[in-house]
All heavy atoms as an XYZ file, in Angstrom:
511
protein
N       0.845     -1.187      0.000
C       0.000      0.000      0.000
C       0.886      1.244      0.000
O       1.998      1.220      0.511
C      -0.906      0.001      1.223
N       0.357      2.294     -0.584
C       1.087      3.545     -0.656
C       0.138      4.713     -0.379
O      -1.015      4.688     -0.789
C       1.771      3.709     -2.031
C       0.763      3.764     -3.158
C       2.644      4.931     -2.064
N       0.655      5.680      0.346
C      -0.060      6.940      0.552
C       0.798      8.047     -0.036
O       2.022      8.004      0.046
C      -0.297      7.187      2.038
N       0.168      9.016     -0.633
C       0.922     10.150     -1.162
C       0.116     11.419     -0.947
O      -1.099     11.384     -0.767
C       1.260      9.957     -2.646
C       0.058      9.918     -3.548
C      -0.411     11.083     -4.133
C      -0.591      8.731     -3.800
C      -1.522     11.051     -4.961
C      -1.693      8.688     -4.631
C      -2.162      9.853     -5.212
N       0.836     12.516     -0.956
C       0.172     13.803     -0.763
C       0.041     14.547     -2.082
O       0.796     14.319     -3.026
C       0.944     14.664      0.234
O       2.182     15.052     -0.310
N      -0.927     15.420     -2.103
C      -1.086     16.365     -3.202
C      -1.597     17.656     -2.580
O      -2.118     17.659     -1.461
C      -2.048     15.829     -4.270
C      -3.487     15.792     -3.817
C      -4.357     16.829     -4.148
C      -3.974     14.753     -3.040
C      -5.677     16.810     -3.714
C      -5.282     14.725     -2.608
C      -6.140     15.762     -2.941
O      -7.435     15.754     -2.513
N      -1.437     18.739     -3.292
C      -1.916     20.005     -2.761
C      -3.021     20.601     -3.618
O      -4.013     21.064     -3.093
C      -0.756     21.004     -2.633
C      -1.094     22.352     -1.991
C      -1.684     22.157     -0.595
C       0.135     23.237     -1.925
N      -2.872     20.554     -4.931
C      -3.807     21.275     -5.793
C      -4.619     20.404     -6.748
O      -5.777     20.668     -6.985
C      -3.042     22.318     -6.619
C      -2.467     23.403     -5.764
C      -1.738     24.444     -6.609
N      -1.068     25.406     -5.751
C       0.189     25.322     -5.363
N       0.928     24.309     -5.749
N       0.710     26.224     -4.581
N      -4.023     19.405     -7.320
C      -4.650     18.687     -8.429
C      -5.317     17.395     -7.954
O      -4.770     16.301     -8.097
C      -3.602     18.404     -9.511
C      -4.229     18.022    -10.839
O      -5.427     17.665    -10.867
O      -3.505     18.083    -11.847
N      -6.522     17.545     -7.427
C      -7.257     16.387     -6.906
C      -7.557     15.364     -8.004
O      -7.493     14.157     -7.777
C      -8.548     16.830     -6.234
C      -9.305     15.696     -5.585
C     -10.534     16.145     -4.826
O     -10.930     17.318     -4.937
O     -11.101     15.303     -4.108
N      -7.861     15.850     -9.208
C      -8.164     14.931    -10.316
C      -6.962     14.047    -10.635
O      -7.103     12.837    -10.841
C      -8.602     15.714    -11.550
N      -5.775     14.630    -10.666
C      -4.563     13.844    -10.925
C      -4.301     12.861     -9.790
O      -3.893     11.724    -10.035
C      -3.363     14.762    -11.124
N      -4.543     13.290     -8.555
C      -4.353     12.395     -7.413
C      -5.311     11.213     -7.502
O      -4.911     10.059     -7.307
C      -4.559     13.158     -6.106
N      -6.565     11.483     -7.832
C      -7.543     10.398     -7.963
C      -7.197      9.473     -9.123
O      -7.409      8.258     -9.039
C      -8.948     10.977     -8.127
C      -9.446     11.621     -6.860
O      -9.005     11.313     -5.757
N     -10.368     12.560     -7.002
N      -6.652     10.025    -10.193
C      -6.241      9.197    -11.328
C      -5.111      8.254    -10.932
O      -5.093      7.086    -11.336
C      -5.814     10.085    -12.497
N      -4.185      8.731    -10.113
C      -3.093      7.873     -9.660
C      -3.609      6.762     -8.751
O      -3.198      5.605     -8.870
C      -2.017      8.694     -8.952
C      -0.806      7.914     -8.445
C      -0.137      7.123     -9.564
C       0.182      8.851     -7.776
N      -4.531      7.106     -7.853
C      -5.138      6.088     -6.995
C      -5.803      5.011     -7.862
O      -5.639      3.808     -7.625
C      -6.154      6.720     -6.017
C      -7.012      5.663     -5.338
C      -5.435      7.571     -4.980
N      -6.539      5.437     -8.883
C      -7.214      4.486     -9.778
C      -6.219      3.636    -10.563
O      -6.433      2.430    -10.741
C      -8.129      5.241    -10.734
N      -5.122      4.244    -11.005
C      -4.111      3.489    -11.741
C      -3.473      2.412    -10.868
O      -3.290      1.272    -11.305
C      -3.036      4.426    -12.277
C      -1.988      3.708    -13.103
C      -0.932      4.634    -13.683
O      -1.081      5.856    -13.601
O       0.054      4.089    -14.212
N      -3.152      2.760     -9.638
C      -2.570      1.775     -8.718
C      -3.572      0.644     -8.475
O      -3.215     -0.538     -8.507
C      -2.131      2.446     -7.394
C      -1.735      1.406     -6.366
C      -0.973      3.415     -7.649
N      -4.840      1.004     -8.258
C      -5.880     -0.007     -8.022
C      -6.056     -0.914     -9.233
O      -6.260     -2.128     -9.082
C      -7.198      0.679     -7.672
N      -5.932     -0.358    -10.444
C      -6.109     -1.164    -11.657
C      -5.019     -2.221    -11.802
O      -5.184     -3.193    -12.528
C      -6.121     -0.267    -12.906
O      -4.813      0.171    -13.232
N      -3.918     -2.015    -11.098
C      -2.819     -2.979    -11.128
C      -2.795     -3.853     -9.877
O      -1.820     -4.547     -9.612
C      -1.492     -2.245    -11.302
C      -1.421     -1.483    -12.616
C      -0.140     -0.744    -12.771
C      -0.055      0.108    -13.999
N      -0.678     -0.303    -15.212
N      -3.883     -3.783     -9.076
C      -4.017     -4.637     -7.911
C      -3.458     -4.063     -6.621
O      -3.408     -4.751     -5.614
N      -3.032     -2.816     -6.639
C      -2.462     -2.197     -5.443
C      -3.467     -1.343     -4.696
O      -4.603     -1.162     -5.117
N      -3.027     -0.819     -3.599
C      -3.843      0.067     -2.776
C      -3.102      1.373     -2.598
O      -1.930      1.382     -2.177
C      -4.108     -0.566     -1.401
C      -4.791      0.328     -0.360
C      -6.185      0.738     -0.830
C      -4.852     -0.379      0.981
N      -3.753      2.470     -2.934
C      -3.163      3.794     -2.763
C      -4.207      4.720     -2.159
O      -5.398      4.584     -2.441
C      -2.678      4.354     -4.100
N      -3.746      5.645     -1.345
C      -4.621      6.691     -0.825
C      -3.951      8.034     -1.082
O      -2.739      8.178     -0.935
C      -4.943      6.526      0.682
C      -5.742      5.274      0.928
C      -3.696      6.512      1.522
N      -4.755      8.984     -1.502
C      -4.289     10.345     -1.744
C      -4.747     11.216     -0.584
O      -5.916     11.191     -0.208
C      -4.869     10.867     -3.058
N      -3.819     11.974     -0.033
C      -4.123     12.817      1.125
C      -3.745     14.251      0.766
O      -2.587     14.530      0.457
C      -3.346     12.347      2.363
C      -3.698     10.889      2.673
C      -3.617     13.264      3.551
C      -2.775     10.221      3.665
N      -4.726     15.142      0.812
C      -4.440     16.543      0.510
C      -3.756     17.174      1.714
O      -4.319     17.224      2.810
C      -5.722     17.299      0.175
C      -5.421     18.722     -0.239
C      -6.618     19.393     -0.835
N      -6.179     20.668     -1.396
C      -6.757     21.816     -1.125
N      -7.809     21.869     -0.347
N      -6.277     22.920     -1.660
N      -2.540     17.646      1.490
C      -1.771     18.226      2.594
C      -0.643     19.089      2.033
O      -0.024     18.740      1.037
C      -1.189     17.111      3.461
C      -0.687     17.542      4.791
C      -1.731     18.257      5.632
O      -1.685     19.459      5.775
N      -2.678     17.521      6.148
N      -0.370     20.189      2.706
C       0.746     21.066      2.351
C       1.965     20.623      3.150
O       2.085     20.923      4.328
C       0.403     22.516      2.663
C       1.511     23.482      2.280
O       2.571     23.035      1.800
O       1.308     24.695      2.475
N       2.866     19.901      2.500
C       4.028     19.368      3.212
C       5.163     20.379      3.338
O       6.207     20.061      3.891
C       4.539     18.056      2.576
C       3.479     16.974      2.680
C       4.975     18.266      1.143
N       4.958     21.607      2.832
C       5.959     22.641      3.068
C       5.854     23.189      4.485
O       6.754     23.866      4.959
C       5.824     23.813      2.070
O       4.562     24.458      2.260
C       5.968     23.313      0.643
N       4.764     22.882      5.152
C       4.539     23.269      6.544
C       4.886     22.067      7.419
O       4.348     20.980      7.214
C       3.071     23.653      6.727
C       2.669     23.910      8.165
O       3.493     23.759      9.079
O       1.501     24.269      8.376
N       5.785     22.212      8.406
C       6.143     21.071      9.257
C       4.935     20.401      9.914
O       4.890     19.185     10.052
C       7.080     21.674     10.305
C       7.650     22.876      9.644
C       6.557     23.411      8.741
N       3.932     21.193     10.279
C       2.728     20.593     10.874
C       1.941     19.806      9.823
O       1.333     18.785     10.140
C       1.853     21.672     11.501
C       2.531     22.400     12.614
N       2.817     21.819     13.833
C       3.022     23.659     12.682
C       3.446     22.693     14.605
N       3.589     23.822     13.937
N       1.985     20.278      8.586
C       1.324     19.560      7.497
C       1.998     18.234      7.212
O       1.332     17.229      6.941
N       3.310     18.208      7.282
C       4.041     16.962      7.075
C       3.671     15.943      8.156
O       3.473     14.759      7.866
C       5.543     17.221      7.065
N       3.584     16.388      9.379
C       3.200     15.490     10.485
C       1.764     15.008     10.299
O       1.448     13.828     10.520
C       3.351     16.223     11.822
C       2.996     15.386     13.038
C       4.057     14.352     13.268
N       3.432     13.057     13.450
C       4.089     11.956     13.767
N       5.383     11.978     13.910
N       3.477     10.816     13.919
N       0.884     15.921      9.877
C      -0.518     15.557      9.652
C      -0.637     14.522      8.534
O      -1.478     13.617      8.607
C      -1.339     16.802      9.327
N       0.215     14.642      7.505
C       0.219     13.660      6.424
C       0.584     12.275      6.957
O      -0.075     11.280      6.657
C       1.194     14.070      5.322
C       1.459     13.037      4.233
C       0.188     12.725      3.464
C       2.557     13.521      3.309
N       1.624     12.210      7.750
C       2.042     10.931      8.321
C       0.941     10.346      9.204
O       0.622      9.159      9.110
C       3.328     11.105      9.132
C       3.916      9.842      9.737
C       4.236      8.808      8.675
C       5.148     10.177     10.549
N       0.332     11.178     10.036
C      -0.753     10.706     10.902
C      -1.928     10.182     10.086
O      -2.507      9.136     10.405
C      -1.217     11.827     11.837
C      -0.182     12.198     12.882
O       0.769     11.410     13.114
O      -0.310     13.296     13.469
N      -2.286     10.902      9.020
C      -3.402     10.478      8.173
C      -3.086      9.170      7.457
O      -3.944      8.288      7.341
C      -3.737     11.575      7.162
N      -1.853      9.039      6.989
C      -1.451      7.800      6.313
C      -1.534      6.621      7.267
O      -2.038      5.550      6.910
C      -0.040      7.941      5.752
N      -1.048      6.808      8.483
C      -1.105      5.710      9.467
C      -2.535      5.394      9.870
O      -2.875      4.230     10.081
C      -0.252      6.051     10.677
C       1.227      5.947     10.374
C       2.122      6.084     11.589
O       1.754      6.764     12.562
O       3.227      5.503     11.551
N      -3.391      6.395      9.947
C      -4.792      6.155     10.297
C      -5.497      5.331      9.225
O      -6.353      4.504      9.533
C      -5.515      7.484     10.502
N      -5.121      5.532      7.976
C      -5.794      4.844      6.877
C      -5.145      3.527      6.486
O      -5.817      2.613      6.008
C      -5.888      5.760      5.677
C      -6.792      6.963      6.004
C      -6.959      7.920      4.883
N      -7.718      7.338      3.788
C      -7.935      7.984      2.649
N      -7.443      9.189      2.480
N      -8.629      7.414      1.697
N      -3.816      3.399      6.705
C      -3.111      2.215      6.204
C      -2.357      1.432      7.267
O      -1.849      0.360      6.979
C      -2.113      2.624      5.113
C      -2.713      3.243      3.855
C      -1.613      3.737      2.926
C      -3.612      2.254      3.144
N      -2.240      1.978      8.458
C      -1.444      1.306      9.482
C      -0.044      1.901      9.548
O       0.244      2.948      8.978
N       0.833      1.212     10.234
C       2.183      1.687     10.487
C       2.934      2.010      9.193
O       2.982      1.201      8.271
C       2.971      0.636     11.272
C       4.422      0.983     11.615
C       4.465      2.176     12.566
C       5.110     -0.220     12.222
N       3.517      3.197      9.138
C       4.351      3.586      7.999
C       5.746      3.014      8.230
O       6.369      3.270      9.259
C       4.412      5.122      7.852
C       5.442      5.524      6.811
C       3.036      5.672      7.498
N       6.232      2.228      7.274
C       7.552      1.602      7.420
C       8.598      2.197      6.484
O       9.772      1.865      6.585
C       7.461      0.085      7.178
O       6.941     -0.137      5.867
C       6.572     -0.574      8.222
N       8.166      3.056      5.573
C       9.098      3.711      4.661
C       8.530      5.068      4.286
O       7.332      5.200      4.089
C       9.301      2.876      3.399
C      10.215      3.525      2.389
S      10.344      2.522      0.910
C      12.071      2.107      1.003
N       9.400      6.056      4.199
C       8.977      7.406      3.832
C       9.904      7.936      2.754
O      11.129      7.884      2.893
C       9.029      8.322      5.063
C       8.643      9.774      4.843
C       7.172      9.872      4.445
C       8.903     10.571      6.114
N       9.313      8.410      1.660
C      10.074      9.030      0.580
C       9.610     10.472      0.466
O       8.428     10.737      0.261
C       9.851      8.302     -0.770
C      10.568      9.019     -1.896
C      10.289      6.855     -0.658
N      10.529     11.400      0.617
C      10.216     12.815      0.481
C      10.587     13.232     -0.929
O      11.749     13.265     -1.292
C      10.991     13.632      1.516
C      10.692     15.101      1.402
O       9.892     15.539      0.594
N      11.356     15.885      2.219
N       9.573     13.567     -1.707
C       9.807     13.940     -3.088
C       9.110     15.263     -3.404
O       8.621     15.474     -4.495
C       9.307     12.826     -4.016
C       9.782     13.011     -5.426
O      10.838     13.566     -5.653
N       8.988     12.555     -6.383
N       9.023     16.136     -2.406
C       8.398     17.442     -2.624
C       9.356     18.337     -3.387
O      10.559     18.313     -3.164
C       8.035     18.066     -1.280
N       8.820     19.135     -4.278
C       9.652     20.035     -5.057
C       9.077     21.441     -5.046
O       7.924     21.656     -4.715
N       9.897     22.377     -5.423
C       9.491     23.775     -5.492
C       9.835     24.302     -6.871
O      10.921     24.036     -7.388
C      10.227     24.605     -4.414
C       9.856     26.070     -4.520
C       9.945     24.067     -3.030
N       8.913     25.031     -7.459
C       9.207     25.675     -8.727
C       9.025     27.176     -8.564
O       8.318     27.631     -7.687
C       8.258     25.175     -9.846
O       6.922     25.443     -9.461
C       8.444     23.694    -10.087
N       9.683     27.918     -9.393
C       9.577     29.380     -9.326
C      10.684     29.976     -8.492
O      11.620     29.293     -8.093
N      10.576     31.280     -8.250
C      11.616     31.970     -7.475
C      11.762     31.382     -6.070
O      10.766     31.070     -5.419
C      11.121     33.402     -7.404
C      10.084     33.528     -8.450
C       9.516     32.162     -8.666
N      12.985     31.216     -5.656
C      13.260     30.666     -4.335
C      14.112     31.665     -3.572
O      15.112     32.160     -4.093
C      13.990     29.313     -4.442
C      13.122     28.315     -5.217
C      14.343     28.767     -3.060
C      13.819     27.010     -5.533
N      13.710     31.973     -2.354
C      14.452     32.922     -1.530
C      15.532     32.233     -0.739
O      15.866     31.076     -0.974
N      16.102     32.942      0.217
C      17.156     32.370      1.070
C      16.671     31.107      1.776
O      15.523     31.017      2.209
C      17.463     33.477      2.072
C      16.925     34.712      1.457
C      15.782     34.316      0.585
N      17.547     30.143      1.892
C      17.231     28.888      2.578
C      17.951     28.860      3.913
O      19.152     29.059      3.984
C      17.685     27.692      1.730
C      17.394     26.379      2.388
C      16.114     25.848      2.371
C      18.385     25.685      3.046
C      15.844     24.647      2.981
C      18.128     24.467      3.663
C      16.848     23.946      3.630
N      17.174     28.649      4.965
C      17.751     28.558      6.309
C      17.427     27.180      6.839
O      16.263     26.792      6.916
C      17.178     29.644      7.231
C      17.513     31.021      6.689
C      17.717     29.474      8.646
C      16.835     32.162      7.406
N      18.412     26.410      7.180
C      18.212     25.053      7.665
C      17.943     25.075      9.142
O      18.602     25.627      9.925
C      19.428     24.194      7.335
C      19.155     22.729      7.659
O      18.039     22.259      7.406
O      20.087     22.071      8.132
């Protein structure tokens, strides 16, 4: 099973869920802004609530457009 986040394109998220299901898998799409640390935590909590214990996490969030100073 896989959970993934999306922010804007619900239709694309639903299409991915359907594609995974058509191949016999289970996917859930969770709308969440992972640029916010609280949003990232909420995504993990939602994934665990729907699928059980998360055993692997892949961070593949990207940013497009102008980017300001980065402070770690």
